[in-house]
FIKOLTI-862220 format. One record per residue (C-alpha): residue number from 0; y, z, x. Coordinates in pm, whole numbers. Layout:
N
[pt NUM [Y Z X]]
...
***
This chain:
410
[pt 0 [10759 8294 8520]]
[pt 1 [11062 8524 8539]]
[pt 2 [11378 8322 8579]]
[pt 3 [11518 8545 8856]]
[pt 4 [11214 8471 9072]]
[pt 5 [11277 8096 9064]]
[pt 6 [11542 7858 9195]]
[pt 7 [11683 7804 8844]]
[pt 8 [11997 8010 8911]]
[pt 9 [12062 7906 9272]]
[pt 10 [12349 7674 9183]]
[pt 11 [12479 7859 8877]]
[pt 12 [12860 7856 8843]]
[pt 13 [12911 7666 9172]]
[pt 14 [13061 7353 9018]]
[pt 15 [13425 7286 9106]]
[pt 16 [13523 7320 8741]]
[pt 17 [13356 7659 8697]]
[pt 18 [13486 7790 9030]]
[pt 19 [13841 7696 8927]]
[pt 20 [13803 7869 8590]]
[pt 21 [13675 8188 8750]]
[pt 22 [13943 8188 9022]]
[pt 23 [14221 8161 8767]]
[pt 24 [14072 8432 8547]]
[pt 25 [14027 8676 8838]]
[pt 26 [14374 8600 8971]]
[pt 27 [14535 8701 8641]]
[pt 28 [14293 8993 8589]]
[pt 29 [14366 9162 8922]]
[pt 30 [14713 9049 9030]]
[pt 31 [14895 9362 8912]]
[pt 32 [14658 9603 9090]]
[pt 33 [14647 9709 9453]]
[pt 34 [14299 9571 9518]]
[pt 35 [14148 9477 9854]]
[pt 36 [13772 9546 9828]]
[pt 37 [13538 9437 9548]]
[pt 38 [13166 9499 9504]]
[pt 39 [12957 9289 9265]]
[pt 40 [12658 9506 9172]]
[pt 41 [12473 9223 8992]]
[pt 42 [12571 8941 9222]]
[pt 43 [12281 8709 9146]]
[pt 44 [12320 8393 9355]]
[pt 45 [12690 8462 9409]]
[pt 46 [12844 8186 9198]]
[pt 47 [13068 8421 9000]]
[pt 48 [13170 8615 9312]]
[pt 49 [13263 8341 9558]]
[pt 50 [13593 8281 9369]]
[pt 51 [13697 8637 9458]]
[pt 52 [13640 8563 9827]]
[pt 53 [13846 8246 9786]]
[pt 54 [14128 8461 9646]]
[pt 55 [14126 8668 9965]]
[pt 56 [13940 8980 9855]]
[pt 57 [13684 9146 10081]]
[pt 58 [13366 9110 9878]]
[pt 59 [13025 9276 9901]]
[pt 60 [12730 9248 9668]]
[pt 61 [12402 9396 9551]]
[pt 62 [12122 9288 9321]]
[pt 63 [11771 9395 9233]]
[pt 64 [11640 9042 9301]]
[pt 65 [11564 8977 9668]]
[pt 66 [11511 8610 9581]]
[pt 67 [11868 8574 9453]]
[pt 68 [12016 8776 9738]]
[pt 69 [11868 8533 9988]]
[pt 70 [12039 8250 9804]]
[pt 71 [12367 8444 9781]]
[pt 72 [12389 8455 10159]]
[pt 73 [12336 8078 10176]]
[pt 74 [12589 8004 9901]]
[pt 75 [12856 8221 10063]]
[pt 76 [12795 8073 10407]]
[pt 77 [12811 7719 10270]]
[pt 78 [13145 7810 10110]]
[pt 79 [13273 7941 10444]]
[pt 80 [13246 8317 10383]]
[pt 81 [13044 8610 10513]]
[pt 82 [12923 8885 10280]]
[pt 83 [12746 9219 10312]]
[pt 84 [12454 9244 10069]]
[pt 85 [12227 9524 9948]]
[pt 86 [11900 9512 9758]]
[pt 87 [11964 9777 9493]]
[pt 88 [11927 9868 9129]]
[pt 89 [12278 9894 8982]]
[pt 90 [12199 10247 8861]]
[pt 91 [12162 10361 9222]]
[pt 92 [12477 10202 9357]]
[pt 93 [12597 10527 9512]]
[pt 94 [12295 10530 9745]]
[pt 95 [12382 10200 9917]]
[pt 96 [12761 10178 9926]]
[pt 97 [12873 10364 10237]]
[pt 98 [13246 10335 10168]]
[pt 99 [13429 10345 9836]]
[pt 100 [13576 10019 9705]]
[pt 101 [13874 9931 9489]]
[pt 102 [13682 9744 9222]]
[pt 103 [13321 9711 9100]]
[pt 104 [13214 9421 8881]]
[pt 105 [12902 9324 8688]]
[pt 106 [12904 8976 8539]]
[pt 107 [12670 8734 8366]]
[pt 108 [12555 8976 8094]]
[pt 109 [12357 9166 8358]]
[pt 110 [12436 9522 8251]]
[pt 111 [12218 9516 7934]]
[pt 112 [11909 9463 8149]]
[pt 113 [11900 9844 8162]]
[pt 114 [11886 10078 7865]]
[pt 115 [12200 10238 7728]]
[pt 116 [12107 10555 7917]]
[pt 117 [12075 10341 8228]]
[pt 118 [12425 10209 8161]]
[pt 119 [12543 10570 8148]]
[pt 120 [12383 10636 8488]]
[pt 121 [12549 10323 8626]]
[pt 122 [12896 10416 8502]]
[pt 123 [12860 10771 8633]]
[pt 124 [12743 10664 8979]]
[pt 125 [12990 10375 9000]]
[pt 126 [13269 10631 8974]]
[pt 127 [13144 10789 9298]]
[pt 128 [13179 10449 9468]]
[pt 129 [13533 10376 9350]]
[pt 130 [13856 10472 9517]]
[pt 131 [14097 10677 9305]]
[pt 132 [14222 10463 9017]]
[pt 133 [13955 10206 9105]]
[pt 134 [13865 9935 8855]]
[pt 135 [13535 9867 8676]]
[pt 136 [13497 9523 8519]]
[pt 137 [13200 9387 8327]]
[pt 138 [13143 9079 8118]]
[pt 139 [12865 9060 7860]]
[pt 140 [12750 8877 7553]]
[pt 141 [12884 9008 7225]]
[pt 142 [12586 9222 7132]]
[pt 143 [12757 9343 6814]]
[pt 144 [12753 8982 6695]]
[pt 145 [12396 8916 6812]]
[pt 146 [12263 9229 6643]]
[pt 147 [12433 9131 6316]]
[pt 148 [12293 8779 6322]]
[pt 149 [11966 8824 6518]]
[pt 150 [11920 8455 6599]]
[pt 151 [11572 8325 6674]]
[pt 152 [11662 8007 6860]]
[pt 153 [11976 7845 7001]]
[pt 154 [11991 7487 7121]]
[pt 155 [12206 7424 7426]]
[pt 156 [12373 7094 7515]]
[pt 157 [12126 6851 7675]]
[pt 158 [12091 6877 8052]]
[pt 159 [12024 6502 8073]]
[pt 160 [12077 6244 7800]]
[pt 161 [12030 5877 7885]]
[pt 162 [11852 5586 7720]]
[pt 163 [11546 5650 7933]]
[pt 164 [11545 6027 7967]]
[pt 165 [11635 6334 7762]]
[pt 166 [11610 6693 7885]]
[pt 167 [11697 6957 7630]]
[pt 168 [11736 7332 7672]]
[pt 169 [11651 7582 7400]]
[pt 170 [11698 7960 7410]]
[pt 171 [11439 8158 7215]]
[pt 172 [11501 8520 7108]]
[pt 173 [11207 8762 7070]]
[pt 174 [11338 9073 6892]]
[pt 175 [11154 9407 6904]]
[pt 176 [11157 9702 6666]]
[pt 177 [11369 9912 6905]]
[pt 178 [11637 9636 6899]]
[pt 179 [11552 9521 7251]]
[pt 180 [11513 9148 7297]]
[pt 181 [11352 8901 7535]]
[pt 182 [11500 8561 7613]]
[pt 183 [11278 8260 7675]]
[pt 184 [11426 7932 7796]]
[pt 185 [11236 7617 7698]]
[pt 186 [11320 7300 7889]]
[pt 187 [11180 6995 7704]]
[pt 188 [11168 6662 7882]]
[pt 189 [11122 6325 7708]]
[pt 190 [11094 5987 7881]]
[pt 191 [11133 5657 7695]]
[pt 192 [11101 5835 7364]]
[pt 193 [10781 6019 7450]]
[pt 194 [10736 6387 7527]]
[pt 195 [10671 6439 7898]]
[pt 196 [10662 6814 7957]]
[pt 197 [10780 7155 7844]]
[pt 198 [10865 7431 8089]]
[pt 199 [10912 7794 7991]]
[pt 200 [11104 8057 8184]]
[pt 201 [11162 8417 8081]]
[pt 202 [11444 8662 8146]]
[pt 203 [11373 9035 8181]]
[pt 204 [11415 9252 7873]]
[pt 205 [11764 9306 7734]]
[pt 206 [11880 9628 7565]]
[pt 207 [12177 9544 7342]]
[pt 208 [12495 9720 7449]]
[pt 209 [12739 9755 7162]]
[pt 210 [13108 9771 7238]]
[pt 211 [13152 10119 7088]]
[pt 212 [12861 10254 7293]]
[pt 213 [13007 10125 7619]]
[pt 214 [13354 10254 7530]]
[pt 215 [13211 10601 7469]]
[pt 216 [13019 10597 7797]]
[pt 217 [13333 10498 7987]]
[pt 218 [13542 10772 7832]]
[pt 219 [13268 11033 7882]]
[pt 220 [13272 10961 8255]]
[pt 221 [13643 10964 8322]]
[pt 222 [13765 10607 8276]]
[pt 223 [14066 10466 8095]]
[pt 224 [14005 10151 7891]]
[pt 225 [14259 9897 8014]]
[pt 226 [14192 9569 7835]]
[pt 227 [13946 9331 7668]]
[pt 228 [13910 8959 7738]]
[pt 229 [13773 8669 7535]]
[pt 230 [13561 8482 7792]]
[pt 231 [13422 8206 7573]]
[pt 232 [13634 7950 7758]]
[pt 233 [13446 8040 8078]]
[pt 234 [13090 8090 7955]]
[pt 235 [13054 7895 7630]]
[pt 236 [13070 7518 7587]]
[pt 237 [13365 7413 7366]]
[pt 238 [13128 7260 7112]]
[pt 239 [12969 7603 7053]]
[pt 240 [13289 7807 7030]]
[pt 241 [13396 7936 6690]]
[pt 242 [13749 7908 6547]]
[pt 243 [13971 8198 6653]]
[pt 244 [14327 8324 6609]]
[pt 245 [14390 8423 6971]]
[pt 246 [14396 8798 6902]]
[pt 247 [14098 8982 7047]]
[pt 248 [14055 9248 6780]]
[pt 249 [14085 9000 6494]]
[pt 250 [13851 8757 6667]]
[pt 251 [13594 9003 6798]]
[pt 252 [13306 8895 6573]]
[pt 253 [13378 8529 6651]]
[pt 254 [13372 8585 7029]]
[pt 255 [13037 8519 7196]]
[pt 256 [13119 8655 7543]]
[pt 257 [13382 8908 7648]]
[pt 258 [13496 9126 7935]]
[pt 259 [13607 9489 7957]]
[pt 260 [13835 9627 8229]]
[pt 261 [13837 10005 8283]]
[pt 262 [14008 10222 8542]]
[pt 263 [13886 10543 8696]]
[pt 264 [14105 10836 8597]]
[pt 265 [14299 10981 8886]]
[pt 266 [14137 11287 9042]]
[pt 267 [14279 11358 9387]]
[pt 268 [14288 11118 9675]]
[pt 269 [14365 11137 10044]]
[pt 270 [14727 11080 10140]]
[pt 271 [14958 11195 10416]]
[pt 272 [15328 11277 10439]]
[pt 273 [15506 11328 10769]]
[pt 274 [15856 11427 10879]]
[pt 275 [15964 11555 10544]]
[pt 276 [16155 11870 10466]]
[pt 277 [16005 12063 10179]]
[pt 278 [16247 12087 9891]]
[pt 279 [16010 12159 9605]]
[pt 280 [15961 11796 9503]]
[pt 281 [15618 11669 9407]]
[pt 282 [15429 11465 9662]]
[pt 283 [15387 11100 9568]]
[pt 284 [15486 11180 9212]]
[pt 285 [15598 10823 9152]]
[pt 286 [15246 10691 9219]]
[pt 287 [15001 10944 9076]]
[pt 288 [15002 11163 8766]]
[pt 289 [14947 11483 8962]]
[pt 290 [15097 11614 9282]]
[pt 291 [15109 11913 9514]]
[pt 292 [15426 12117 9554]]
[pt 293 [15476 12352 9851]]
[pt 294 [15719 12641 9825]]
[pt 295 [15827 12851 10122]]
[pt 296 [16052 13147 10043]]
[pt 297 [16198 13451 10211]]
[pt 298 [16101 13776 10040]]
[pt 299 [16410 13963 9931]]
[pt 300 [16432 14339 9988]]
[pt 301 [16118 14349 10205]]
[pt 302 [16083 14670 10406]]
[pt 303 [16042 14646 10786]]
[pt 304 [15664 14693 10755]]
[pt 305 [15620 14428 10485]]
[pt 306 [15584 14049 10524]]
[pt 307 [15914 13867 10525]]
[pt 308 [15803 13526 10396]]
[pt 309 [15567 13385 10136]]
[pt 310 [15416 13043 10065]]
[pt 311 [15282 12885 9744]]
[pt 312 [15090 12563 9680]]
[pt 313 [15114 12440 9323]]
[pt 314 [14932 12162 9137]]
[pt 315 [15167 11988 8893]]
[pt 316 [15118 11723 8626]]
[pt 317 [15404 11481 8694]]
[pt 318 [15329 11245 8406]]
[pt 319 [15461 11258 8052]]
[pt 320 [15114 11293 7906]]
[pt 321 [14838 11552 7920]]
[pt 322 [14636 11516 8241]]
[pt 323 [14265 11528 8160]]
[pt 324 [14035 11588 8457]]
[pt 325 [13670 11515 8377]]
[pt 326 [13389 11706 8547]]
[pt 327 [13026 11796 8489]]
[pt 328 [12964 12141 8633]]
[pt 329 [13193 12437 8686]]
[pt 330 [13511 12294 8833]]
[pt 331 [13554 12458 9172]]
[pt 332 [13795 12376 9449]]
[pt 333 [13847 12484 9806]]
[pt 334 [14129 12443 10054]]
[pt 335 [14222 12471 10420]]
[pt 336 [14577 12569 10516]]
[pt 337 [14707 12562 10871]]
[pt 338 [15065 12658 10962]]
[pt 339 [15191 12610 11315]]
[pt 340 [15513 12570 11506]]
[pt 341 [15550 12316 11782]]
[pt 342 [15351 12525 12029]]
[pt 343 [15096 12743 11852]]
[pt 344 [14904 12808 11531]]
[pt 345 [15068 13079 11322]]
[pt 346 [14835 13102 11026]]
[pt 347 [14496 12961 10926]]
[pt 348 [14346 13036 10588]]
[pt 349 [14069 12893 10372]]
[pt 350 [13960 12975 10020]]
[pt 351 [13753 12879 9719]]
[pt 352 [13840 12923 9355]]
[pt 353 [13742 12816 9002]]
[pt 354 [13988 12672 8753]]
[pt 355 [14093 12934 8501]]
[pt 356 [14230 12691 8251]]
[pt 357 [14153 12548 7907]]
[pt 358 [13813 12382 7906]]
[pt 359 [13730 12122 7645]]
[pt 360 [13388 11963 7676]]
[pt 361 [13385 11941 8053]]
[pt 362 [13757 11872 8088]]
[pt 363 [14038 12044 8268]]
[pt 364 [14373 11995 8095]]
[pt 365 [14725 12012 8235]]
[pt 366 [14999 11951 7980]]
[pt 367 [15296 11737 8083]]
[pt 368 [15506 11899 8356]]
[pt 369 [15265 12195 8361]]
[pt 370 [15203 12370 8693]]
[pt 371 [14910 12569 8826]]
[pt 372 [14913 12783 9138]]
[pt 373 [14641 12673 9379]]
[pt 374 [14697 12940 9639]]
[pt 375 [14973 13171 9756]]
[pt 376 [15012 13426 10029]]
[pt 377 [15254 13607 10255]]
[pt 378 [15351 13565 10619]]
[pt 379 [15475 13836 10849]]
[pt 380 [15798 13849 11044]]
[pt 381 [15711 13548 11259]]
[pt 382 [15942 13276 11131]]
[pt 383 [16246 13235 11355]]
[pt 384 [16468 12931 11310]]
[pt 385 [16292 12610 11400]]
[pt 386 [16055 12340 11282]]
[pt 387 [15712 12424 11138]]
[pt 388 [15412 12207 11063]]
[pt 389 [15187 12237 10757]]
[pt 390 [14838 12090 10731]]
[pt 391 [14689 12145 10385]]
[pt 392 [14366 11993 10252]]
[pt 393 [14246 12041 9895]]
[pt 394 [13880 11964 9818]]
[pt 395 [13793 11890 9457]]
[pt 396 [13464 11744 9334]]
[pt 397 [13397 11454 9573]]
[pt 398 [13766 11389 9641]]
[pt 399 [14022 11544 9868]]
[pt 400 [14399 11551 9919]]
[pt 401 [14522 11593 10275]]
[pt 402 [14890 11661 10337]]
[pt 403 [15064 11692 10671]]
[pt 404 [15438 11752 10686]]
[pt 405 [15704 11959 10854]]
[pt 406 [15988 12179 10735]]
[pt 407 [16267 12373 10899]]
[pt 408 [16378 12733 10881]]
[pt 409 [16752 12763 10950]]
***
């Protein structure tokens, strides 16, 4: 019987001790980020996700197992929380999440249930479901270590051990030629020194996910690698942990279970600025690595029949490093520009263009402090002294930047 179709995992990670461990880990993991919404795409029965609700985050979840989702609802309700749940394969996350979230997680070594190509699909589609600079966190077994050692059986600590009864748990590994592996869990019960019964449960196939493979997939799909975490203290009994120095890289092959935090590279997000005179500064430059600059200038030496004013919208890299925008197809953008005074619309223009910049394996590069003209145009003799309103929206890939502000002509 498949383990996810049974009640075996209904109470997993719900003990007070495990809940406290997870709460403290998540608190430290996320405290420096502006996070409000989190989606667990392999939520199981919810034991690893309830601590996030306890920390005050708005949590949603999805899983391919309807059996476990039914239990998730019960576990959340019994803990005093509501949760929105979806029955979904993690590779199709973008088809069920209606609104983007700040963070997506996959815990419990769930991600390797799909092939490495399936992991690539997941990472790609998860990006569509994340807000700009959103976080992607996974925890998994150390498959580099498992592939090196290829164990056949591991004995867990006894579930029950008294004078009258002993229940032991053994994990059996069935390795295949393509490096995939099946886990079987044998529960052996003895009473008064005599064997009583053996129960077998099976997990779905695992496809080992090596650290370097996952790192490459993340970088291919526009994520920054933020940090790695030794999670043995959460998932592995102290008696089974190996000696370590406390430094992740040095300890990597001694770590049985670890986490990876990645962050979606900034593309362009929606923001708004009001009541601001345009002075050539970058919008929100202190928060994001790119910004939009608006220039409005009077044209010197214009003849009476020529336009008297011109406008320019410029994309600028405001960071000190090269800005690398990842994309898959030709990188096209479009924009809407509306200029009005306090009583009427003066100019409306729309356009579409294709980046004419250096391309490097599906990347668009802006060097530090580099600028690129998005659009420019001229305006006739219609700008007397007064206040003017600008509404500019830039559409890029599946993101957009909307700016609304005013400026004055003296």
